[in-house]
DRENTIDREN-231987 format. One record per residue: residue number from 1; residue in one letter; z, x, y of N, C-alpha, C in turn. Coordinates in steps of 0.05 Angstrom, whole numbers, m for minus. Layout:
N
voti->NUM, mitor->A, n.w->Z, n.u->X, n.v->Y, ca.w->Z, ca.u->X, ca.v->Y, c.w->Z, c.u->X, c.v->Y
...
***
This chain:
161
voti->1, mitor->M, n.w->2282, n.u->1226, n.v->1689, ca.w->2260, ca.u->1223, ca.v->1670, c.w->2258, c.u->1248, c.v->1652
voti->2, mitor->M, n.w->2248, n.u->1243, n.v->1627, ca.w->2245, ca.u->1261, ca.v->1605, c.w->2217, c.u->1277, c.v->1610
voti->3, mitor->S, n.w->2214, n.u->1295, n.v->1599, ca.w->2183, ca.u->1317, ca.v->1604, c.w->2162, c.u->1307, c.v->1586
voti->4, mitor->G, n.w->2151, n.u->1280, n.v->1592, ca.w->2135, ca.u->1280, ca.v->1572, c.w->2137, c.u->1268, c.v->1553
voti->5, mitor->I, n.w->2162, n.u->1266, n.v->1537, ca.w->2160, ca.u->1256, ca.v->1509, c.w->2175, c.u->1231, c.v->1510
voti->6, mitor->S, n.w->2171, n.u->1217, n.v->1505, ca.w->2181, ca.u->1184, ca.v->1504, c.w->2198, c.u->1185, c.v->1475
voti->7, mitor->N, n.w->2216, n.u->1162, n.v->1477, ca.w->2234, ca.u->1158, ca.v->1453, c.w->2212, c.u->1154, c.v->1430
voti->8, mitor->R, n.w->2193, n.u->1135, n.v->1429, ca.w->2182, ca.u->1140, ca.v->1408, c.w->2170, c.u->1153, c.v->1400
voti->9, mitor->S, n.w->2160, n.u->1180, n.v->1413, ca.w->2154, ca.u->1200, ca.v->1401, c.w->2176, c.u->1225, c.v->1389
voti->10, mitor->M, n.w->2197, n.u->1217, n.v->1399, ca.w->2216, ca.u->1234, ca.v->1393, c.w->2229, c.u->1220, c.v->1361
voti->11, mitor->G, n.w->2228, n.u->1196, n.v->1361, ca.w->2229, ca.u->1182, ca.v->1336, c.w->2222, c.u->1193, c.v->1311
voti->12, mitor->F, n.w->2189, n.u->1192, n.v->1319, ca.w->2167, ca.u->1204, ca.v->1296, c.w->2175, c.u->1223, c.v->1290
voti->13, mitor->M, n.w->2188, n.u->1251, n.v->1309, ca.w->2182, ca.u->1275, ca.v->1305, c.w->2215, c.u->1281, c.v->1286
voti->14, mitor->L, n.w->2235, n.u->1261, n.v->1293, ca.w->2256, ca.u->1265, ca.v->1272, c.w->2253, c.u->1249, c.v->1243
voti->15, mitor->I, n.w->2231, n.u->1240, n.v->1236, ca.w->2233, ca.u->1231, ca.v->1212, c.w->2224, c.u->1256, c.v->1193
voti->16, mitor->P, n.w->2208, n.u->1273, n.v->1203, ca.w->2199, ca.u->1293, ca.v->1189, c.w->2225, c.u->1313, c.v->1182
voti->17, mitor->C, n.w->2238, n.u->1315, n.v->1201, ca.w->2263, ca.u->1333, ca.v->1198, c.w->2281, c.u->1325, c.v->1187
voti->18, mitor->L, n.w->2289, n.u->1298, n.v->1180, ca.w->2306, ca.u->1281, ca.v->1156, c.w->2297, c.u->1287, c.v->1137
voti->19, mitor->L, n.w->2268, n.u->1279, n.v->1131, ca.w->2258, ca.u->1279, ca.v->1100, c.w->2259, c.u->1313, c.v->1091
voti->20, mitor->V, n.w->2258, n.u->1331, n.v->1110, ca.w->2265, ca.u->1365, ca.v->1099, c.w->2294, c.u->1370, c.v->1093
voti->21, mitor->C, n.w->2311, n.u->1358, n.v->1109, ca.w->2339, ca.u->1364, ca.v->1106, c.w->2349, c.u->1353, c.v->1080
voti->22, mitor->A, n.w->2339, n.u->1321, n.v->1075, ca.w->2347, ca.u->1308, ca.v->1050, c.w->2345, c.u->1332, c.v->1025
voti->23, mitor->G, n.w->2321, n.u->1343, n.v->1027, ca.w->2313, ca.u->1364, ca.v->1002, c.w->2334, c.u->1382, c.v->1008
voti->24, mitor->C, n.w->2348, n.u->1391, n.v->1022, ca.w->2363, ca.u->1424, ca.v->1029, c.w->2387, c.u->1417, c.v->1013
voti->25, mitor->S, n.w->2395, n.u->1400, n.v->997, ca.w->2419, ca.u->1405, ca.v->976, c.w->2423, c.u->1426, c.v->961
voti->26, mitor->N, n.w->2442, n.u->1441, n.v->958, ca.w->2445, ca.u->1461, ca.v->934, c.w->2448, c.u->1448, c.v->915
voti->27, mitor->E, n.w->2457, n.u->1425, n.v->909, ca.w->2460, ca.u->1409, ca.v->879, c.w->2430, c.u->1409, c.v->871
voti->28, mitor->P, n.w->2435, n.u->1415, n.v->845, ca.w->2411, ca.u->1409, ca.v->824, c.w->2410, c.u->1382, c.v->816
voti->29, mitor->T, n.w->2386, n.u->1369, n.v->817, ca.w->2384, ca.u->1329, ca.v->811, c.w->2393, c.u->1330, c.v->783
voti->30, mitor->D, n.w->2385, n.u->1345, n.v->761, ca.w->2392, ca.u->1339, ca.v->733, c.w->2421, c.u->1347, c.v->725
voti->31, mitor->R, n.w->2439, n.u->1352, n.v->748, ca.w->2461, ca.u->1354, ca.v->734, c.w->2480, c.u->1323, c.v->733
voti->32, mitor->L, n.w->2492, n.u->1322, n.v->709, ca.w->2505, ca.u->1298, ca.v->707, c.w->2533, c.u->1298, c.v->717
voti->33, mitor->P, n.w->2548, n.u->1281, n.v->724, ca.w->2576, ca.u->1281, ca.v->731, c.w->2593, c.u->1296, c.v->708
voti->34, mitor->T, n.w->2609, n.u->1316, n.v->714, ca.w->2635, ca.u->1325, ca.v->692, c.w->2663, c.u->1316, c.v->705
voti->35, mitor->Y, n.w->2678, n.u->1316, n.v->690, ca.w->2707, ca.u->1302, ca.v->690, c.w->2718, c.u->1330, c.v->678
voti->36, mitor->P, n.w->2750, n.u->1332, n.v->691, ca.w->2766, ca.u->1347, ca.v->681, c.w->2773, c.u->1352, c.v->652
voti->37, mitor->V, n.w->2770, n.u->1367, n.v->632, ca.w->2782, ca.u->1369, ca.v->606, c.w->2793, c.u->1392, c.v->594
voti->38, mitor->T, n.w->2816, n.u->1389, n.v->591, ca.w->2833, ca.u->1414, ca.v->576, c.w->2840, c.u->1410, c.v->554
voti->39, mitor->G, n.w->2855, n.u->1430, n.v->541, ca.w->2861, ca.u->1431, ca.v->512, c.w->2874, c.u->1453, c.v->504
voti->40, mitor->V, n.w->2881, n.u->1447, n.v->475, ca.w->2895, ca.u->1471, ca.v->463, c.w->2882, c.u->1469, c.v->428
voti->41, mitor->V, n.w->2872, n.u->1495, n.v->419, ca.w->2870, ca.u->1500, ca.v->394, c.w->2889, c.u->1515, c.v->378
voti->42, mitor->S, n.w->2904, n.u->1499, n.v->353, ca.w->2916, ca.u->1518, ca.v->341, c.w->2910, c.u->1521, c.v->312
voti->43, mitor->L, n.w->2915, n.u->1540, n.v->294, ca.w->2904, ca.u->1547, ca.v->275, c.w->2929, c.u->1549, c.v->252
voti->44, mitor->D, n.w->2939, n.u->1530, n.v->234, ca.w->2960, ca.u->1535, ca.v->208, c.w->2983, c.u->1529, c.v->233
voti->45, mitor->G, n.w->2976, n.u->1509, n.v->253, ca.w->2999, ca.u->1511, ca.v->269, c.w->3010, c.u->1527, c.v->297
voti->46, mitor->K, n.w->2989, n.u->1551, n.v->289, ca.w->2998, ca.u->1577, ca.v->315, c.w->2973, c.u->1576, c.v->333
voti->47, mitor->P, n.w->2978, n.u->1573, n.v->362, ca.w->2960, ca.u->1581, ca.v->381, c.w->2934, c.u->1599, c.v->368
voti->48, mitor->L, n.w->2907, n.u->1596, n.v->374, ca.w->2884, ca.u->1605, ca.v->368, c.w->2875, c.u->1618, c.v->394
voti->49, mitor->A, n.w->2881, n.u->1641, n.v->396, ca.w->2868, ca.u->1659, ca.v->420, c.w->2835, c.u->1667, c.v->415
voti->50, mitor->K, n.w->2827, n.u->1673, n.v->435, ca.w->2799, ca.u->1686, ca.v->437, c.w->2780, c.u->1662, c.v->421
voti->51, mitor->A, n.w->2782, n.u->1639, n.v->421, ca.w->2762, ca.u->1631, ca.v->400, c.w->2746, c.u->1605, c.v->427
voti->52, mitor->N, n.w->2717, n.u->1606, n.v->418, ca.w->2701, ca.u->1592, ca.v->431, c.w->2703, c.u->1556, c.v->419
voti->53, mitor->V, n.w->2702, n.u->1545, n.v->441, ca.w->2702, ca.u->1513, ca.v->439, c.w->2680, c.u->1507, c.v->444
voti->54, mitor->T, n.w->2662, n.u->1484, n.v->434, ca.w->2636, ca.u->1480, ca.v->444, c.w->2634, c.u->1447, c.v->439
voti->55, mitor->L, n.w->2631, n.u->1429, n.v->460, ca.w->2623, ca.u->1404, ca.v->457, c.w->2596, c.u->1401, c.v->455
voti->56, mitor->M, n.w->2589, n.u->1385, n.v->440, ca.w->2557, ca.u->1376, ca.v->433, c.w->2554, c.u->1350, c.v->444
voti->57, mitor->Y, n.w->2534, n.u->1339, n.v->471, ca.w->2533, ca.u->1309, ca.v->474, c.w->2506, c.u->1303, c.v->452
voti->58, mitor->S, n.w->2499, n.u->1297, n.v->433, ca.w->2471, ca.u->1295, ca.v->417, c.w->2455, c.u->1271, c.v->434
voti->59, mitor->E, n.w->2470, n.u->1249, n.v->443, ca.w->2454, ca.u->1232, ca.v->458, c.w->2442, c.u->1245, c.v->487
voti->60, mitor->L, n.w->2457, n.u->1260, n.v->496, ca.w->2449, ca.u->1271, ca.v->528, c.w->2433, c.u->1301, c.v->518
voti->61, mitor->N, n.w->2429, n.u->1314, n.v->499, ca.w->2420, ca.u->1342, ca.v->485, c.w->2439, c.u->1356, c.v->512
voti->62, mitor->R, n.w->2462, n.u->1353, n.v->510, ca.w->2476, ca.u->1375, ca.v->529, c.w->2506, c.u->1386, c.v->516
voti->63, mitor->S, n.w->2512, n.u->1406, n.v->531, ca.w->2543, ca.u->1415, ca.v->516, c.w->2557, c.u->1429, c.v->538
voti->64, mitor->S, n.w->2583, n.u->1425, n.v->529, ca.w->2613, ca.u->1431, ca.v->548, c.w->2620, c.u->1454, c.v->532
voti->65, mitor->F, n.w->2633, n.u->1478, n.v->544, ca.w->2645, ca.u->1495, ca.v->528, c.w->2673, c.u->1511, c.v->542
voti->66, mitor->G, n.w->2684, n.u->1518, n.v->529, ca.w->2708, ca.u->1535, ca.v->543, c.w->2716, c.u->1557, c.v->516
voti->67, mitor->Q, n.w->2732, n.u->1574, n.v->523, ca.w->2747, ca.u->1596, ca.v->513, c.w->2777, c.u->1597, c.v->516
voti->68, mitor->T, n.w->2786, n.u->1592, n.v->491, ca.w->2819, ca.u->1598, ca.v->494, c.w->2836, c.u->1624, c.v->505
voti->69, mitor->N, n.w->2856, n.u->1618, n.v->506, ca.w->2874, ca.u->1638, ca.v->527, c.w->2886, c.u->1649, c.v->499
voti->70, mitor->E, n.w->2907, n.u->1661, n.v->505, ca.w->2931, ca.u->1674, ca.v->490, c.w->2944, c.u->1651, c.v->472
voti->71, mitor->A, n.w->2955, n.u->1631, n.v->489, ca.w->2966, ca.u->1608, ca.v->475, c.w->2942, c.u->1583, c.v->467
voti->72, mitor->G, n.w->2918, n.u->1596, n.v->471, ca.w->2908, ca.u->1575, ca.v->451, c.w->2892, c.u->1555, c.v->473
voti->73, mitor->E, n.w->2898, n.u->1550, n.v->498, ca.w->2889, ca.u->1534, ca.v->516, c.w->2865, c.u->1542, c.v->526
voti->74, mitor->F, n.w->2856, n.u->1524, n.v->538, ca.w->2822, ca.u->1519, ca.v->548, c.w->2828, c.u->1501, c.v->566
voti->75, mitor->K, n.w->2798, n.u->1507, n.v->582, ca.w->2789, ca.u->1486, ca.v->603, c.w->2760, c.u->1485, c.v->595
voti->76, mitor->L, n.w->2748, n.u->1461, n.v->594, ca.w->2716, ca.u->1461, ca.v->587, c.w->2704, c.u->1466, c.v->619
voti->77, mitor->A, n.w->2680, n.u->1474, n.v->616, ca.w->2655, ca.u->1478, ca.v->628, c.w->2631, c.u->1469, c.v->618
voti->78, mitor->T, n.w->2613, n.u->1456, n.v->643, ca.w->2589, ca.u->1447, ca.v->637, c.w->2570, c.u->1466, c.v->649
voti->79, mitor->Y, n.w->2564, n.u->1466, n.v->678, ca.w->2548, ca.u->1477, ca.v->696, c.w->2565, c.u->1510, c.v->697
voti->80, mitor->E, n.w->2581, n.u->1502, n.v->706, ca.w->2598, ca.u->1526, ca.v->724, c.w->2626, c.u->1533, c.v->710
voti->81, mitor->D, n.w->2638, n.u->1558, n.v->719, ca.w->2668, ca.u->1560, ca.v->710, c.w->2690, c.u->1530, c.v->708
voti->82, mitor->A, n.w->2695, n.u->1521, n.v->685, ca.w->2718, ca.u->1504, ca.v->691, c.w->2709, c.u->1478, c.v->707
voti->83, mitor->D, n.w->2687, n.u->1473, n.v->707, ca.w->2678, ca.u->1448, ca.v->733, c.w->2687, c.u->1421, c.v->709
voti->84, mitor->G, n.w->2692, n.u->1425, n.v->683, ca.w->2694, ca.u->1400, ca.v->666, c.w->2676, c.u->1393, c.v->651
voti->85, mitor->A, n.w->2682, n.u->1372, n.v->626, ca.w->2659, ca.u->1365, ca.v->613, c.w->2647, c.u->1340, c.v->620
voti->86, mitor->L, n.w->2625, n.u->1328, n.v->604, ca.w->2609, ca.u->1306, ca.v->613, c.w->2619, c.u->1283, c.v->597
voti->87, mitor->A, n.w->2614, n.u->1258, n.v->599, ca.w->2626, ca.u->1234, ca.v->590, c.w->2616, c.u->1233, c.v->568
voti->88, mitor->G, n.w->2625, n.u->1217, n.v->550, ca.w->2610, ca.u->1203, ca.v->523, c.w->2629, c.u->1225, c.v->493
voti->89, mitor->Q, n.w->2615, n.u->1207, n.v->477, ca.w->2624, ca.u->1219, ca.v->450, c.w->2610, c.u->1244, c.v->444
voti->90, mitor->A, n.w->2627, n.u->1267, n.v->435, ca.w->2614, ca.u->1298, ca.v->430, c.w->2628, c.u->1308, c.v->404
voti->91, mitor->S, n.w->2614, n.u->1320, n.v->392, ca.w->2615, ca.u->1334, ca.v->365, c.w->2629, c.u->1363, c.v->372
voti->92, mitor->I, n.w->2656, n.u->1369, n.v->360, ca.w->2659, ca.u->1393, ca.v->365, c.w->2656, c.u->1423, c.v->350
voti->93, mitor->S, n.w->2653, n.u->1442, n.v->356, ca.w->2659, ca.u->1467, ca.v->344, c.w->2667, c.u->1486, c.v->349
voti->94, mitor->V, n.w->2690, n.u->1500, n.v->339, ca.w->2700, ca.u->1517, ca.v->343, c.w->2693, c.u->1547, c.v->326
voti->95, mitor->S, n.w->2698, n.u->1566, n.v->340, ca.w->2681, ca.u->1601, ca.v->331, c.w->2698, c.u->1615, c.v->338
voti->96, mitor->K, n.w->2711, n.u->1644, n.v->320, ca.w->2718, ca.u->1661, ca.v->331, c.w->2701, c.u->1683, c.v->314
voti->97, mitor->W, n.w->2695, n.u->1706, n.v->331, ca.w->2683, ca.u->1726, ca.v->314, c.w->2697, c.u->1748, c.v->315
voti->98, mitor->E, n.w->2693, n.u->1772, n.v->292, ca.w->2711, ca.u->1791, ca.v->291, c.w->2698, c.u->1812, c.v->314
voti->99, mitor->A, n.w->2716, n.u->1827, n.v->338, ca.w->2704, ca.u->1846, ca.v->352, c.w->2678, c.u->1862, c.v->345
voti->100, mitor->A, n.w->2658, n.u->1870, n.v->355, ca.w->2638, ca.u->1890, ca.v->348, c.w->2648, c.u->1911, c.v->350
voti->101, mitor->E, n.w->2641, n.u->1918, n.v->338, ca.w->2638, ca.u->1958, ca.v->333, c.w->2620, c.u->1967, c.v->359
voti->102, mitor->L, n.w->2632, n.u->1983, n.v->378, ca.w->2615, ca.u->2005, ca.v->394, c.w->2605, c.u->2024, c.v->377
voti->103, mitor->D, n.w->2573, n.u->2027, n.v->384, ca.w->2564, ca.u->2049, ca.v->376, c.w->2575, c.u->2079, c.v->393
voti->104, mitor->K, n.w->2590, n.u->2100, n.v->374, ca.w->2600, ca.u->2118, ca.v->391, c.w->2580, c.u->2141, c.v->390
voti->105, mitor->G, n.w->2561, n.u->2138, n.v->381, ca.w->2540, ca.u->2156, ca.v->379, c.w->2526, c.u->2167, c.v->412
voti->106, mitor->P, n.w->2515, n.u->2191, n.v->416, ca.w->2505, ca.u->2198, ca.v->436, c.w->2484, c.u->2179, c.v->450
voti->107, mitor->I, n.w->2477, n.u->2172, n.v->473, ca.w->2460, ca.u->2161, ca.v->487, c.w->2436, c.u->2172, c.v->490
voti->108, mitor->A, n.w->2414, n.u->2164, n.v->497, ca.w->2383, ca.u->2173, ca.v->508, c.w->2391, c.u->2199, c.v->529
voti->109, mitor->G, n.w->2380, n.u->2225, n.v->529, ca.w->2381, ca.u->2241, ca.v->548, c.w->2413, c.u->2261, c.v->542
voti->110, mitor->E, n.w->2430, n.u->2252, n.v->523, ca.w->2451, ca.u->2267, ca.v->511, c.w->2443, c.u->2282, c.v->487
voti->111, mitor->P, n.w->2461, n.u->2311, n.v->486, ca.w->2452, ca.u->2322, ca.v->462, c.w->2455, c.u->2314, c.v->438
voti->112, mitor->G, n.w->2443, n.u->2307, n.v->420, ca.w->2450, ca.u->2304, ca.v->392, c.w->2431, c.u->2268, c.v->390
voti->113, mitor->Y, n.w->2425, n.u->2264, n.v->410, ca.w->2412, ca.u->2233, ca.v->411, c.w->2392, c.u->2230, c.v->388
voti->114, mitor->D, n.w->2385, n.u->2207, n.v->371, ca.w->2364, ca.u->2213, ca.v->354, c.w->2350, c.u->2176, c.v->361
voti->115, mitor->P, n.w->2329, n.u->2181, n.v->367, ca.w->2319, ca.u->2157, ca.v->373, c.w->2311, c.u->2143, c.v->344
voti->116, mitor->A, n.w->2313, n.u->2154, n.v->321, ca.w->2308, ca.u->2136, ca.v->299, c.w->2329, c.u->2120, c.v->292
voti->117, mitor->K, n.w->2352, n.u->2126, n.v->296, ca.w->2380, ca.u->2114, ca.v->292, c.w->2381, c.u->2089, c.v->316
voti->118, mitor->A, n.w->2376, n.u->2099, n.v->339, ca.w->2379, ca.u->2077, ca.v->363, c.w->2375, c.u->2043, c.v->359
voti->119, mitor->Y, n.w->2351, n.u->2045, n.v->344, ca.w->2352, ca.u->2012, ca.v->337, c.w->2359, c.u->2005, c.v->312
voti->120, mitor->K, n.w->2378, n.u->2027, n.v->300, ca.w->2387, ca.u->2009, ca.v->273, c.w->2408, c.u->1983, c.v->275
voti->121, mitor->P, n.w->2397, n.u->1963, n.v->259, ca.w->2415, ca.u->1938, ca.v->263, c.w->2445, c.u->1944, c.v->256
voti->122, mitor->Q, n.w->2456, n.u->1929, n.v->274, ca.w->2487, ca.u->1932, ca.v->275, c.w->2494, c.u->1915, c.v->252
voti->123, mitor->K, n.w->2519, n.u->1916, n.v->241, ca.w->2534, ca.u->1904, ca.v->219, c.w->2543, c.u->1877, c.v->230
voti->124, mitor->P, n.w->2527, n.u->1853, n.v->213, ca.w->2536, ca.u->1828, ca.v->226, c.w->2562, c.u->1822, c.v->231
voti->125, mitor->H, n.w->2570, n.u->1806, n.v->246, ca.w->2590, ca.u->1799, ca.v->263, c.w->2602, c.u->1780, c.v->237
voti->126, mitor->K, n.w->2634, n.u->1781, n.v->232, ca.w->2651, ca.u->1766, ca.v->214, c.w->2664, c.u->1748, c.v->222
voti->127, mitor->S, n.w->2659, n.u->1722, n.v->218, ca.w->2681, ca.u->1696, ca.v->232, c.w->2702, c.u->1702, c.v->217
voti->128, mitor->L, n.w->2720, n.u->1690, n.v->233, ca.w->2752, ca.u->1695, ca.v->229, c.w->2764, c.u->1668, c.v->224
voti->129, mitor->L, n.w->2742, n.u->1648, n.v->221, ca.w->2751, ca.u->1619, ca.v->214, c.w->2737, c.u->1615, c.v->191
voti->130, mitor->P, n.w->2742, n.u->1585, n.v->183, ca.w->2730, ca.u->1578, ca.v->161, c.w->2705, c.u->1565, c.v->166
voti->131, mitor->E, n.w->2675, n.u->1575, n.v->158, ca.w->2645, ca.u->1568, ca.v->164, c.w->2649, c.u->1538, c.v->178
voti->132, mitor->K, n.w->2657, n.u->1517, n.v->173, ca.w->2653, ca.u->1487, ca.v->170, c.w->2658, c.u->1483, c.v->202
voti->133, mitor->Y, n.w->2679, n.u->1503, n.v->213, ca.w->2687, ca.u->1497, ca.v->240, c.w->2672, c.u->1501, c.v->263
voti->134, mitor->S, n.w->2650, n.u->1523, n.v->254, ca.w->2634, ca.u->1529, ca.v->270, c.w->2599, c.u->1510, c.v->273
voti->135, mitor->D, n.w->2601, n.u->1497, n.v->255, ca.w->2582, ca.u->1472, ca.v->253, c.w->2585, c.u->1445, c.v->262
voti->136, mitor->F, n.w->2576, n.u->1436, n.v->281, ca.w->2584, ca.u->1408, ca.v->290, c.w->2576, c.u->1387, c.v->273
voti->137, mitor->Q, n.w->2560, n.u->1390, n.v->256, ca.w->2559, ca.u->1368, ca.v->237, c.w->2581, c.u->1374, c.v->208
voti->138, mitor->K, n.w->2589, n.u->1395, n.v->206, ca.w->2607, ca.u->1397, ca.v->187, c.w->2641, c.u->1405, c.v->192
voti->139, mitor->S, n.w->2645, n.u->1401, n.v->221, ca.w->2669, ca.u->1409, ca.v->232, c.w->2692, c.u->1388, c.v->222
voti->140, mitor->G, n.w->2680, n.u->1358, n.v->222, ca.w->2692, ca.u->1334, ca.v->229, c.w->2710, c.u->1335, c.v->257
voti->141, mitor->L, n.w->2699, n.u->1351, n.v->279, ca.w->2714, ca.u->1345, ca.v->296, c.w->2704, c.u->1328, c.v->318
voti->142, mitor->I, n.w->2712, n.u->1310, n.v->330, ca.w->2699, ca.u->1289, ca.v->348, c.w->2717, c.u->1286, c.v->373
voti->143, mitor->A, n.w->2711, n.u->1288, n.v->396, ca.w->2719, ca.u->1275, ca.v->421, c.w->2708, c.u->1257, c.v->436
voti->144, mitor->K, n.w->2719, n.u->1241, n.v->442, ca.w->2709, ca.u->1219, ca.v->467, c.w->2723, c.u->1228, c.v->494
voti->145, mitor->I, n.w->2699, n.u->1235, n.v->512, ca.w->2717, ca.u->1238, ca.v->537, c.w->2701, c.u->1217, c.v->554
voti->146, mitor->E, n.w->2723, n.u->1209, n.v->570, ca.w->2727, ca.u->1185, ca.v->590, c.w->2715, c.u->1201, c.v->614
voti->147, mitor->A, n.w->2702, n.u->1177, n.v->631, ca.w->2689, ca.u->1185, ca.v->661, c.w->2719, c.u->1183, c.v->675
voti->148, mitor->S, n.w->2734, n.u->1201, n.v->672, ca.w->2759, ca.u->1200, ca.v->691, c.w->2769, c.u->1224, c.v->691
voti->149, mitor->K, n.w->2786, n.u->1223, n.v->720, ca.w->2793, ca.u->1252, ca.v->733, c.w->2819, c.u->1262, c.v->710
voti->150, mitor->T, n.w->2828, n.u->1240, n.v->692, ca.w->2855, ca.u->1243, ca.v->681, c.w->2852, c.u->1245, c.v->651
voti->151, mitor->N, n.w->2830, n.u->1264, n.v->641, ca.w->2828, ca.u->1256, ca.v->603, c.w->2858, c.u->1269, c.v->597
voti->152, mitor->P, n.w->2863, n.u->1260, n.v->576, ca.w->2888, ca.u->1273, ca.v->561, c.w->2875, c.u->1304, c.v->554
voti->153, mitor->P, n.w->2901, n.u->1324, n.v->544, ca.w->2893, ca.u->1340, ca.v->537, c.w->2875, c.u->1333, c.v->506
voti->154, mitor->L, n.w->2855, n.u->1355, n.v->498, ca.w->2844, ca.u->1354, ca.v->468, c.w->2865, c.u->1368, c.v->447
voti->155, mitor->K, n.w->2872, n.u->1364, n.v->431, ca.w->2888, ca.u->1377, ca.v->408, c.w->2874, c.u->1380, c.v->387
voti->156, mitor->I, n.w->2869, n.u->1409, n.v->383, ca.w->2845, ca.u->1419, ca.v->360, c.w->2857, c.u->1429, c.v->338
voti->157, mitor->E, n.w->2860, n.u->1414, n.v->321, ca.w->2882, ca.u->1436, ca.v->302, c.w->2863, c.u->1438, c.v->277
voti->158, mitor->L, n.w->2867, n.u->1468, n.v->262, ca.w->2847, ca.u->1475, ca.v->251, c.w->2867, c.u->1482, c.v->222
voti->159, mitor->S, n.w->2863, n.u->1486, n.v->200, ca.w->2868, ca.u->1491, ca.v->173, c.w->2849, c.u->1523, c.v->168
voti->160, mitor->S, n.w->2863, n.u->1541, n.v->158, ca.w->2848, ca.u->1564, ca.v->141, c.w->2839, c.u->1559, c.v->115
voti->161, mitor->R, n.w->2849, n.u->1536, n.v->103, ca.w->2841, ca.u->1524, ca.v->78, c.w->2822, c.u->1507, c.v->73
***
C-alpha cells in the first residue's frame, strides 16, 4: 500500500506539472513555419557575390534574407541562419554596398588621439547596384514561396542598365 497518497491525489498533483512543462518549449510561439529556399543572383549574366537578398512579405509584415557567396548563390533565413523562408508572395530587394573605409587614426588613449575627430561622420556608403533594386516597390522582383520542402531555386537576374 502507498504511504498516504491516493491515486486521485497523484492525478491532481500531476496536472500542474503538465501545465508547467507545456510552457517549457524553447520555440517562440509567434514563429511562422519556414521552408527551404535557395537561389542565385546574377548581374549582366555574371554571378553577383556579397549581395544582400531580402524578401518582404507585406501581408505578414515579415521578411526573409540571405547573402550571396562568390558564385552568387544564397540560402534564405527568417529566424536563424539558413532556416528558410516564409510561404507566400514576397517582394524582393537586392543590395550591394561599397566596403566601408576603416578609420586608421589613433584610438582613445593612444598618442595623437583627437576627440574632436572621433565622431566625425563617415563618408556615406555607395551602392554598387542600380538604386531600383534596393527598393521593394521599384525593383520589379517578386517571388511566390510555397509551403513545401522542395521550392525551386530563385533565379534573380539584374541588369546594370
